[in-house]
C-alpha positions as CSV (number, residue, x, y, z in Angstrom):
1,M,111.1,88.8,120.3
2,S,114.2,89.6,121.7
3,H,114.3,93.0,120.4
4,F,110.6,94.1,120.9
5,Q,109.9,96.9,122.9
6,F,107.0,96.9,125.1
7,I,106.2,100.4,127.4
8,A,102.9,100.1,129.3
9,G,101.3,102.1,132.5
10,P,98.9,104.3,132.9
11,C,97.6,107.4,130.3
12,S,98.2,109.7,133.6
13,A,99.4,109.4,136.9
14,E,96.7,109.8,139.0
15,S,97.9,109.2,143.2
16,E,101.3,107.8,144.0
17,Q,99.2,104.4,145.1
18,Q,97.7,104.0,141.7
19,V,101.6,104.5,139.8
20,L,102.8,102.1,142.2
21,E,100.3,99.1,142.2
22,T,100.4,99.8,138.4
23,A,104.0,99.5,137.7
24,L,104.1,96.5,140.6
25,A,102.0,94.6,138.4
26,L,103.4,94.9,135.1
27,K,106.4,94.2,136.7
28,N,105.7,91.0,138.0
29,T,103.9,90.0,134.6
30,T,106.0,91.2,131.9
31,P,109.4,92.7,130.9
32,L,109.1,96.5,130.4
33,A,111.6,98.7,128.4
34,Y,110.0,101.5,129.7
35,F,107.2,102.3,132.3
36,R,104.9,105.6,130.7
37,A,102.8,108.0,132.9
38,G,101.1,111.2,131.5
39,I,102.3,113.9,134.0
40,W,101.4,116.9,132.0
41,K,98.1,116.0,129.9
42,P,97.6,118.2,126.9
43,R,93.3,117.9,126.6
44,T,91.2,119.7,124.7
45,N,89.0,120.8,126.8
46,P,90.8,122.6,129.7
47,N,88.2,121.9,132.2
48,T,88.3,118.7,132.2
49,F,91.9,116.5,134.0
50,E,95.1,117.9,132.7
51,G,97.6,115.8,134.7
52,M,98.9,116.6,138.3
53,G,101.8,118.0,136.9
54,S,105.2,117.8,139.5
55,I,103.6,116.5,142.4
56,A,104.0,113.7,140.4
57,L,107.4,113.6,139.6
58,P,108.0,112.0,142.6
59,W,105.7,109.3,142.2
60,M,107.5,108.4,139.3
61,Q,111.2,108.1,140.7
62,R,109.9,106.0,143.3
63,V,109.0,103.3,140.5
64,K,112.4,103.8,139.2
65,Q,114.1,103.5,142.5
66,E,112.4,100.8,143.8
67,L,111.2,98.7,141.0
68,D,114.1,99.3,139.0
69,L,112.3,100.1,135.9
70,K,112.5,102.8,133.5
71,I,110.9,105.6,133.1
72,I,109.3,107.8,130.1
73,T,106.9,110.8,130.2
74,E,105.5,113.3,127.8
75,V,107.3,116.4,127.3
76,A,105.5,119.6,125.3
77,T,107.4,122.8,126.8
78,T,111.1,123.1,128.0
79,D,110.0,123.6,131.4
80,H,108.7,119.6,131.2
81,V,111.9,119.1,130.2
82,D,114.1,120.7,132.5
83,Q,112.1,119.2,135.4
84,V,112.4,115.8,133.8
85,L,116.0,115.6,133.2
86,K,116.4,117.1,137.1
87,A,114.1,113.7,138.2
88,G,116.1,111.3,136.2
89,F,113.6,110.4,133.7
90,D,115.0,107.8,131.0
91,A,113.2,108.6,128.3
92,V,110.6,111.0,126.7
93,W,108.0,110.9,124.4
94,I,106.7,114.2,121.9
95,G,103.1,114.0,121.5
96,A,100.7,114.1,118.5
97,R,99.8,117.9,119.7
98,T,103.4,119.0,119.9
99,T,105.0,117.3,116.7
100,V,102.6,119.3,114.6
101,N,104.3,122.6,115.8
102,P,107.7,122.8,114.6
103,F,108.5,126.2,116.4
104,S,107.4,123.7,119.2
105,V,109.5,120.3,118.4
106,Q,112.6,123.2,117.8
107,E,112.4,124.5,121.3
108,L,112.1,120.7,123.0
109,A,115.5,119.8,120.9
110,E,117.1,122.5,122.0
111,A,116.1,122.2,125.5
112,L,117.4,118.2,125.0
113,R,120.7,119.2,123.1
114,G,123.7,117.2,124.8
115,T,121.8,114.7,126.9
116,N,122.0,111.8,124.8
117,L,118.6,111.0,126.3
118,P,116.0,108.6,124.2
119,V,113.4,110.7,122.6
120,F,109.8,109.0,120.7
121,I,108.2,111.6,118.6
122,K,104.7,110.3,117.8
123,N,103.0,111.1,114.5
124,P,101.4,114.2,113.8
125,L,97.8,115.0,114.4
126,N,97.0,115.2,110.9
127,P,98.4,112.5,108.1
128,D,101.2,114.8,107.2
129,L,104.3,112.7,106.8
130,S,106.5,115.4,105.6
131,L,105.6,117.1,109.4
132,W,106.9,113.8,111.4
133,L,109.7,113.5,109.4
134,G,110.9,117.3,109.9
135,A,110.4,117.0,113.8
136,F,113.1,114.1,113.4
137,E,115.9,116.7,111.2
138,R,115.3,118.8,113.7
139,F,116.8,116.9,116.7
140,E,119.0,115.3,114.1
141,R,120.4,118.7,113.6
142,L,121.6,118.9,117.0
143,G,123.0,115.8,117.4
144,I,120.1,114.3,119.2
145,T,120.0,110.8,117.5
146,N,118.3,108.3,119.5
147,L,115.1,108.9,118.1
148,T,112.4,106.2,118.0
149,A,109.2,107.1,115.8
150,I,105.4,106.0,117.7
151,H,102.4,105.6,114.9
152,R,99.5,106.4,117.4
153,G,96.9,106.7,114.6
154,F,95.5,110.2,112.9
155,S,92.3,112.6,113.5
156,V,90.5,112.1,110.0
157,A,86.9,112.3,108.7
158,N,85.6,109.1,108.8
159,K,87.9,107.4,111.4
160,K,85.4,104.8,112.6
161,P,85.7,102.4,114.3
162,Y,89.0,103.6,115.7
163,R,89.7,106.5,117.7
164,N,92.2,107.6,115.5
165,K,92.2,106.3,111.9
166,P,95.6,104.2,111.5
167,L,96.1,104.8,108.2
168,W,99.2,101.8,108.1
169,E,100.5,103.3,104.4
170,I,102.2,106.9,106.4
171,P,103.9,104.4,109.1
172,I,105.1,101.9,105.9
173,A,106.6,105.4,104.3
174,F,107.9,107.0,107.3
175,K,109.6,103.4,107.4
176,T,110.6,103.6,104.1
177,Q,111.6,106.6,104.6
178,R,114.0,106.2,107.6
179,P,114.8,102.5,107.4
180,N,117.4,102.6,110.3
181,T,115.1,104.4,112.7
182,P,112.2,102.1,115.3
183,I,109.1,102.8,115.1
184,I,106.8,101.2,117.8
185,C,102.9,101.7,118.1
186,D,100.3,103.3,120.4
187,P,97.6,100.5,120.0
188,S,95.4,102.3,123.0
189,H,95.7,105.8,121.0
190,I,94.8,104.3,117.3
191,A,91.6,102.3,119.2
192,G,90.2,104.7,121.6
193,D,88.9,101.3,122.7
194,R,89.9,98.7,124.9
195,Q,88.4,95.8,122.8
196,L,90.4,97.1,119.8
197,I,93.9,97.1,121.3
198,K,94.6,93.7,120.6
199,E,93.8,93.3,116.7
200,V,95.5,97.1,116.3
201,S,98.8,95.5,118.3
202,Q,98.6,92.4,116.1
203,R,98.6,94.5,113.1
204,A,101.3,96.7,113.8
205,L,103.6,93.5,114.7
206,D,102.5,91.9,110.9
207,L,103.8,95.4,109.9
208,G,107.4,95.0,111.1
209,M,107.0,97.7,114.4
210,S,109.2,97.2,117.2
211,G,107.2,97.8,120.0
212,L,104.0,99.1,121.7
213,M,103.4,101.4,124.0
214,V,99.9,100.3,125.8
215,E,97.9,102.6,128.2
216,T,97.4,100.3,131.6
217,H,95.5,101.2,134.8
218,P,94.4,99.0,137.5
219,T,90.6,99.8,137.7
220,P,90.6,101.0,134.0
221,D,86.8,102.6,133.7
222,F,87.8,105.0,136.6
223,A,90.8,106.2,134.9
224,L,90.7,110.4,135.2
225,S,91.8,110.6,131.7
226,D,90.8,108.1,128.3
227,A,89.5,105.6,130.2
228,K,87.9,103.7,127.8
229,Q,91.4,102.7,125.6
230,Q,93.1,101.3,128.9
231,I,93.7,98.0,130.3
232,T,94.3,96.5,133.6
233,P,97.8,95.5,133.9
234,A,96.6,91.2,133.9
235,A,94.7,92.5,130.6
236,F,98.2,93.3,129.2
237,A,99.7,90.8,129.4
238,E,97.1,87.7,128.4
239,M,97.1,89.9,125.4
240,V,101.0,90.2,124.7
241,S,101.1,86.5,125.7
242,C,98.5,86.1,123.0
243,L,100.1,87.7,120.3
244,H,102.2,85.9,117.3
245,F,105.6,87.3,116.7
246,R,106.9,87.5,113.1
247,S,110.6,87.8,111.9
248,E,111.3,90.1,109.3
249,N,113.1,87.6,107.6
250,T,112.9,83.9,107.0
251,S,115.0,80.5,107.1
252,N,117.3,79.6,104.3
253,I,114.6,76.0,103.6
254,E,112.2,78.9,103.1
255,I,113.9,81.8,101.2
256,D,113.6,80.6,98.0
257,T,109.8,80.2,98.1
258,L,109.4,83.4,99.4
259,N,112.1,85.0,96.0
260,H,110.0,82.8,93.7
261,L,107.1,84.5,95.0
262,R,108.5,87.9,95.4
263,E,109.7,87.5,91.4
264,R,106.1,86.6,90.6
265,I,105.0,89.7,92.5
266,D,107.8,91.7,90.3
267,S,106.7,90.4,86.8
268,I,102.9,90.9,87.7
269,D,103.8,94.6,88.3
270,M,105.7,94.9,85.6
271,E,102.6,94.0,83.5
272,I,100.1,96.0,85.3
273,L,102.7,99.4,84.6
274,E,102.5,98.2,81.2
275,L,98.5,98.1,80.9
276,L,98.9,101.6,82.8
277,G,100.9,103.1,80.0
278,K,98.7,101.6,77.2
279,R,95.6,103.1,79.3
280,M,97.0,107.0,79.4
281,E,97.7,106.6,75.4
282,I,94.3,106.0,75.0
283,S,93.8,109.2,77.1
284,R,95.7,111.3,75.4
285,E,93.9,109.9,72.4
286,I,91.0,111.1,74.1
287,G,92.0,114.2,74.8
288,E,93.3,114.7,71.5
289,F,89.7,114.1,69.7
290,K,88.0,116.5,72.8
291,K,90.7,118.9,71.8
292,Q,89.3,118.7,68.2
293,N,85.3,118.7,69.3
294,E,85.6,121.3,71.5
295,I,84.6,118.8,74.8
296,T,85.3,119.6,78.5
297,I,87.6,117.0,79.8
298,F,85.9,116.5,82.8
299,Q,82.3,114.4,82.1
300,L,80.8,113.8,85.0
301,E,78.3,110.6,83.7
302,R,81.3,108.8,82.9
303,W,82.9,109.3,85.8
304,K,80.2,107.8,87.9
305,E,80.0,105.2,85.4
306,I,83.5,104.2,86.3
307,M,83.2,104.2,89.6
308,E,79.8,102.2,89.8
309,N,81.6,99.4,87.9
310,R,84.9,99.3,88.7
311,H,83.9,98.6,92.4
312,I,82.0,95.9,91.3
313,W,84.7,94.6,89.3
314,G,86.9,94.9,92.3
315,K,85.0,92.6,94.3
316,E,85.2,89.7,92.3
317,F,88.9,90.0,93.0
318,L,88.9,90.5,96.4
319,L,89.6,94.2,96.1
320,T,88.1,96.3,99.1
321,S,86.1,99.3,98.3
322,T,88.7,101.5,99.9
323,F,91.1,100.2,98.2
324,M,88.9,100.6,95.1
325,E,88.5,104.6,95.4
326,A,91.9,105.4,96.4
327,Y,93.0,103.6,92.9
328,L,90.1,105.0,91.1
329,E,91.1,108.7,92.4
330,I,94.5,109.0,91.1
331,L,94.1,107.5,88.1
332,H,91.3,109.9,87.4
333,K,93.7,112.3,88.3
334,E,96.8,111.1,86.0
335,S,93.6,110.4,83.3
336,I,92.8,114.1,83.4
337,R,96.3,115.6,83.5
338,Q,97.3,113.3,80.5
339,Q,94.4,115.0,78.0
340,N,95.0,118.4,79.6
341,G,98.3,118.2,78.2
342,V,97.4,117.8,74.8
343,M,94.7,120.5,75.5
344,N,97.7,123.0,76.4
345,N,99.9,121.2,74.0
346,D,102.1,120.1,77.1
347,E,105.4,118.0,76.1
348,E,105.8,116.4,79.6
349,A,101.7,115.2,79.5
């Protein structure tokens, strides 16, 4: 837990009293890497609260000077960067709405060049790993290397019960491609509901993420922005005390058992690949048969049959419907590709 980063504070800096009250409560209960608060709030509707703006900068400065807490806020324009640098902020984060725009990311990287300020970059709104990775590359090309990723979920259809669907496979893929870049989780924006924040936080810890950014407010129900996903500093401290922190590695006594289990997985994976190879051989034979008999590749009724009975089979092995659907979709896509290759004499099929 010593390397773990806790970042907490209100969604928006609403008043000097609110900012200082929140910061003091957090300082007295939980060790923070940074105290966060939104100064400028990018909102979908212009008629909603969009932050106090520059007037809130001195409030954050008081938190730093009087409570000895490092401070962080979101920047979305070069003007924001200029003001934050002048105010002595210790770090900044790039929001999801900004990450989605390479032009904006480039401008911010230019504005932060040569500062050595820690930069936290949230994933883009849409589930686009390349776009997220590209944002990091833009900063690194300008010599900015003190970078951390923030997983805050994705705006997709069918995301209930969350505000933004976690799609945990994307931050895992990010970590695979950038193993030396720390990645933390923003459970507030994933959950959208304070009742789900602890669950999401624990999942992030279980996946080896190295920090949490949680929105906290003295009176969450009366917050001017994102009221439903904020918790009190006391609730935050209680949640932290209940979280289970796991090590990425294990003790020497247990390592033999772990390695043995991993070897079993490796063996099973090889068997699965061998079976998939045999399955695709049959798909190519089916493709040849369809070619000789002038039958279309895609057979709707057969696809419906596969989807129905494989889901039933999957339940017997405790496999979720979500997994089975994704597995069958990609399996069917490859089978179609194999058959299409036979139909068109494609040697790569």
